[in-house]
C-alpha positions in Angstrom: -69.5 -2.9 -2.8 -71.7 -4.7 -0.2 -70.6 -8.2 -0.9 -67.1 -8.2 0.6 -68.2 -5.9 3.4 -70.9 -8.4 4.3 -68.3 -11.2 4.3 -66.0 -9.3 6.6 -68.7 -8.4 9.1 -70.2 -11.8 9.6 -68.9 -13.8 12.5 -68.6 -17.5 11.8 -66.3 -20.5 12.0 -64.9 -20.8 8.5 -63.5 -24.0 7.0 -61.8 -24.3 3.6 -61.5 -28.0 3.3 -62.3 -29.8 0.0 -62.3 -33.3 -1.4 -58.6 -33.1 -2.4 -56.8 -31.3 0.4 -58.1 -30.9 4.0 -54.9 -29.0 4.9 -54.9 -30.2 8.5 -51.7 -29.4 10.5 -50.5 -28.9 14.1 -50.5 -25.2 15.1 -50.6 -23.0 18.2 -52.9 -20.3 19.2 -51.1 -17.0 18.5 -52.2 -15.6 21.9 -51.7 -18.4 24.4 -49.8 -21.1 22.4 -52.5 -23.7 23.0 -51.9 -26.5 20.5 -54.4 -27.7 18.0 -54.7 -29.9 15.0 -56.9 -28.0 12.6 -57.7 -27.3 9.0 -57.5 -23.8 7.6 -60.1 -21.5 9.0 -61.2 -19.1 11.7 -61.4 -20.4 15.3 -62.1 -19.4 18.9 -59.4 -20.6 21.2 -61.0 -22.8 23.9 -58.3 -21.6 26.4 -57.9 -17.8 26.0 -61.2 -17.3 24.1 -59.4 -15.1 21.4 -60.2 -15.5 17.8 -57.5 -16.5 15.3 -57.2 -17.6 11.8 -55.2 -20.6 10.6 -53.6 -20.6 7.1 -51.3 -23.5 6.3 -48.8 -23.9 9.2 -49.3 -20.3 10.5 -51.9 -18.7 12.8 -52.9 -15.0 12.8 -54.8 -12.5 15.0 -58.2 -12.5 13.4 -58.4 -8.7 13.7 -55.3 -8.3 11.5 -56.5 -10.5 8.6 -59.7 -10.8 6.6 -61.7 -14.0 6.5 -61.2 -16.7 3.9 -64.3 -15.7 1.8 -62.9 -12.2 1.4 -59.5 -13.5 0.5 -60.9 -15.8 -2.2 -63.2 -13.1 -3.6 -60.3 -10.6 -4.1 -58.1 -13.4 -5.6 -60.9 -14.4 -8.0 -61.6 -10.9 -9.2 -57.8 -10.4 -9.7 -57.6 -13.6 -11.7 -60.5 -12.3 -13.8 -58.7 -9.1 -14.4 -55.5 -10.8 -15.5 -57.1 -13.5 -17.6 -55.8 -11.7 -20.8 -52.3 -11.6 -19.2 -52.4 -7.9 -18.4 -54.3 -6.0 -15.7 -55.3 -2.6 -17.1 -55.4 0.6 -15.1 -59.2 0.4 -15.0 -59.3 -3.2 -13.8 -56.7 -2.4 -11.1 -58.7 0.7 -10.1 -61.9 -1.4 -9.8 -60.3 -3.9 -7.4 -58.5 -1.2 -5.4 -61.7 0.7 -5.0 -63.5 -2.6 -4.2 -61.1 -3.1 -1.3 -60.8 0.5 -0.1 -64.6 1.0 0.1 -65.0 -1.4 3.1 -65.1 -0.5 6.7 -62.1 -2.5 7.8 -58.9 -1.7 9.7 -55.6 -1.0 8.1 -54.2 -4.4 8.8 -57.2 -6.1 7.2 -56.9 -3.8 4.2 -53.2 -4.6 3.8 -54.0 -8.2 4.0 -56.5 -8.0 1.2 -54.0 -6.1 -1.0 -51.6 -9.0 -0.3 -54.3 -11.3 -1.8 -54.5 -9.1 -4.8 -50.7 -9.3 -5.2 -50.8 -13.1 -4.7 -53.2 -13.5 -7.6 -51.3 -11.1 -9.8 -48.2 -13.4 -9.7 -49.9 -16.8 -9.7 -52.0 -18.6 -12.3 -55.7 -19.1 -12.0 -57.0 -22.4 -10.6 -60.6 -23.2 -10.2 -60.0 -24.3 -6.6 -60.3 -20.6 -5.7 -64.0 -20.7 -6.7 -64.4 -24.0 -4.7 -62.8 -22.4 -1.6 -64.9 -19.3 -2.1 -68.1 -21.3 -2.2 -67.2 -23.4 0.9 -66.4 -20.2 2.8 -69.6 -18.3 2.0 -71.7 -21.4 2.7 -70.8 -20.8 6.3 -72.6 -17.4 6.3 -76.1 -17.4 7.8 -77.3 -14.8 5.3 -76.0 -15.7 1.9 -79.2 -15.5 -0.2 -78.4 -14.8 -3.8 -74.8 -14.0 -2.9 -73.5 -16.2 -5.8 -75.4 -14.0 -8.3 -73.9 -10.8 -6.8 -70.4 -12.2 -7.1 -71.2 -13.4 -10.7 -72.2 -9.8 -11.5 -68.8 -8.6 -10.1 -67.0 -11.1 -12.2 -68.8 -9.9 -15.3 -68.1 -6.3 -14.4 -64.4 -7.0 -14.4 -64.6 -8.9 -17.7 -66.4 -6.1 -19.4 -64.1 -3.2 -18.2 -61.9 -3.6 -21.3 -64.0 -5.9 -23.5 -67.3 -5.9 -25.3 -67.6 -9.7 -25.4 -66.3 -12.7 -23.4 -63.2 -14.4 -24.7 -62.5 -18.1 -24.3 -60.4 -17.7 -21.1 -63.2 -15.6 -19.5 -65.8 -18.2 -20.6 -63.7 -20.9 -18.9 -63.8 -19.1 -15.6 -67.6 -18.6 -16.0 -68.0 -22.3 -16.8 -66.1 -23.2 -13.6 -68.1 -20.8 -11.6 -71.5 -22.1 -12.8 -70.4 -25.6 -12.3 -69.1 -25.2 -8.7 -72.0 -22.9 -7.6 -74.5 -25.2 -9.4 -76.1 -22.4 -11.4 -78.2 -23.7 -14.3 -77.3 -22.4 -17.8 -80.8 -21.0 -18.2 -80.5 -18.9 -15.0 -77.0 -17.7 -16.0 -78.3 -16.5 -19.4 -81.0 -14.6 -17.7 -78.6 -13.0 -15.3 -76.1 -12.3 -18.1 -78.8 -10.5 -20.1 -79.8 -8.5 -17.0 -76.2 -7.5 -16.5 -75.8 -6.4 -20.2 -79.0 -4.3 -20.0 -77.8 -2.7 -16.7 -74.4 -2.0 -18.3 -75.9 -0.5 -21.4 -78.1 1.8 -19.2 -75.1 2.9 -17.2 -73.0 3.5 -20.3 -75.7 5.8 -21.6 -75.8 7.7 -18.3 -72.0 8.0 -18.1 -71.5 8.8 -21.7 -71.2 12.5 -21.0 -69.3 12.1 -17.8 -65.6 11.9 -18.3 -63.2 10.1 -16.1 -61.2 12.6 -14.0 -57.9 11.4 -15.7 -59.2 11.5 -19.3 -58.0 15.0 -19.8 -54.4 14.0 -19.0 -54.6 11.0 -21.3 -55.8 13.3 -24.1 -53.0 15.7 -23.6 -50.5 12.9 -24.0 -52.4 11.3 -26.8 -53.0 8.1 -25.0 -56.0 6.0 -24.0 -56.9 4.7 -20.6 -55.7 1.1 -20.3 -52.2 1.9 -21.8 -49.2 0.4 -20.0 -46.6 2.3 -18.0 -44.1 1.7 -20.8 -46.5 3.4 -23.3 -46.8 6.3 -20.9 -43.0 6.7 -20.5 -42.4 6.4 -24.3 -45.0 9.0 -25.2 -43.9 11.3 -22.4 -40.3 11.2 -23.7 -41.4 11.8 -27.3 -43.5 14.8 -26.4 -40.9 16.3 -24.1 -38.4 16.1 -26.9 -40.9 17.7 -29.3 -42.0 20.6 -27.1 -38.8 21.2 -25.0 -37.9 24.9 -24.9 -34.3 24.2 -26.0 -35.6 23.0 -29.4 -37.2 26.3 -30.4 -35.6 29.0 -28.2 -32.6 29.1 -30.5 -34.8 29.4 -33.6 -36.6 32.3 -35.1 -40.0 31.3 -33.8 -42.8 33.9 -33.2 -43.3 34.9 -29.6 -47.0 33.7 -29.7 -45.9 30.2 -30.9 -43.2 30.0 -28.2 -45.8 30.8 -25.5 -48.1 28.1 -26.8 -45.3 25.5 -26.9 -44.3 26.5 -23.4 -47.8 26.0 -22.1 -48.0 22.7 -23.9 -44.7 21.6 -22.3 -46.1 22.5 -18.9 -49.3 20.5 -19.6 -47.3 17.5 -20.7 -45.3 17.4 -17.5 -48.3 18.0 -15.4 -50.3 15.2 -17.2 -47.4 12.8 -16.7 -47.1 13.6 -13.0 -50.8 13.0 -12.6 -50.8 9.6 -14.5 -47.6 8.0 -13.4 -48.8 7.4 -9.9 -51.8 5.4 -11.2 -49.6 2.5 -12.5 
């Protein structure tokens, strides 16, 4: 996942202003309390020389938070995942792995997970794309970055879908408009993405996900909800519970098979419940 790592590693003065809201406010440096009137962004204090980030009316030690571009990228991918109102296990895993793969400290990682949670509980607004563009425009080396991000957006969309729905197309439309990507170029990139995805699907066809075995034991599919997991677990436990057949005249071999299945059911549930 080179994109976000690149955004986090670049040093730059980042501004998030736009035509509607410049978000200027009076704040103090979190290190020396020097007062400023600034818009949201990352700044070097002229007095103590420390770097801090301003967000709204608050300021933070830059080492404990990510930069704005990283925030907006994580938020955007989360909005993409929840565009159908539900973030599946695979979509969540994609974003979690996206964040955890970077060489950042624990505070910055926690900050990015907070951006994920923020987007989970708030509605999509195209301003997140506008802010993302303004943030990455500050990078010295941002060549083709908009196409890399577009590929990540499509990757999230196609985790649980074979085609784009109307809500997904609306986000794509906003993205193309704000990043000024011509429709012809987008179609080329989209076809490249589909070809790459098809090639990867062929390679991965015979490589099961590590958790697939447990889903199969419980008779579920990846992408099910925690409620589906609990319901199916309760049903299978009732079906295979030893109390159900110990009092019956069941052959020993059948009893052993049901005991083994009961153990597998409990083990599968234990493995899967922590992934929700």
